[in-house]
Every structure is written in structure tokens, then in C-alpha cells.
Steps between C-alpha positions, in 0.01 A plus 500: 500500500351392828169688511265698284636824651841407372345453160344844519839647597674326206229620265531861614883493480494354151232745386721786628803372313305454175319837539835671548632333186208656305523838666873561485628656177706291257864542597724723293777313320768756605611378839787749537272765643418422863661159465321272745417769761169640617521809719867422559430148628640207302236269359717199533741487797685202348571702179592807700752308703646262236432684173343177368132430447323280754303195380181709498634823348272606216200303620292806589566661163429169334159478680415853391591431135301173513194682633534749211546217250852599414624142516826548316608767751366288786722210395800731470457629858454150649438184293279351771287809543209421262469145632503618861246769416268238349557277800410790730177560304403131529587496871288814549201328344557189712538685832217730429275204425615328824439816703156544350407142579467378141760234560452254783710551809659190649616540852688237695316177519515233769783247472413176335222633270676390185648843425790358301266277298292800395813696399436789738868553576619481144466874437704576808771258394519659148511849650773380737733408209381754241752754621789282376442544120401866565821568682698317235337719227578819693860396558539403131373839384728674752799306380409585140472873594840498677664324209347737243586804711861387528509484119312834465193345330239577769 
């Protein structure tokens, strides 16, 4: 995030996602009726084309179940759903606090002010590599789904 307005945008976007997860009804277990289509439009283009779930298939339903405290169902729809929902809630609190000015904003400082010694860039470096384990987890869950689907367990 480069400015407080970006923090506000992130907070609003996360609030919308979490609000939708509370407002949407808990999904019905029978997926044969209307299977993956809303108003005749496929929800997942990857699944419509290949017949296989994408790495994120089930995540919306998992978020909805998590918001309604149906954790067993949430884990069945997508094993990473409850953890990502909790991460979204924490990120919402963080970005809302940044946008409201409760957390200090650090802009770019002049070169040679000891930025590295104070650890200012550490958060950016961590965020820069945090996608690696996240992507590995998503790919591992996807591989597990594909394996279980091929054996008719999912």
C-alpha cells in the first residue's frame, strides 16, 4: 500500500467481501441443481471449460460457511477458506486503522537516513516473499482436490 487512500480502498474492499459472506445464505449441499451457474453464466470459467475445479473453486462458499460458523462445511468446500477469512478480517482491521490514521504512515524518506537500520523496509520484504508459501498452499490444496476427484472422494 502506497498511500492512506490505498488503505481506505483495501479496507472497503475487504469489508465488502466479509459483509457478503455474512449476508449470503449458507450454500445448499445439493450441487446438481444449477450446478455452478448463475443466470446461465458459469461461475468458474476454468471449470466450465475443463470440467475440473480451479485452485479457488469453493472459496466463496467456504467464506460464507465460515461467516455462519459452519466450519466443517467451510473446510469441505475449501480447506484454506477459514484461514483466509480470518486473514481478511485481520487485514480489514489493519487497513481500516491505517486509513483512519491510528497507525503511523511512513512515506518515502530521504536516502541515507538509516532506513535499513530502523527496519523500515522489513515489512515490504516480508510481503514481497509472503506469496510463495501462500501459492504453495493453494497449489497443494488444488492437487489434493484433483487427486481426490479422480478417485471420487471429493
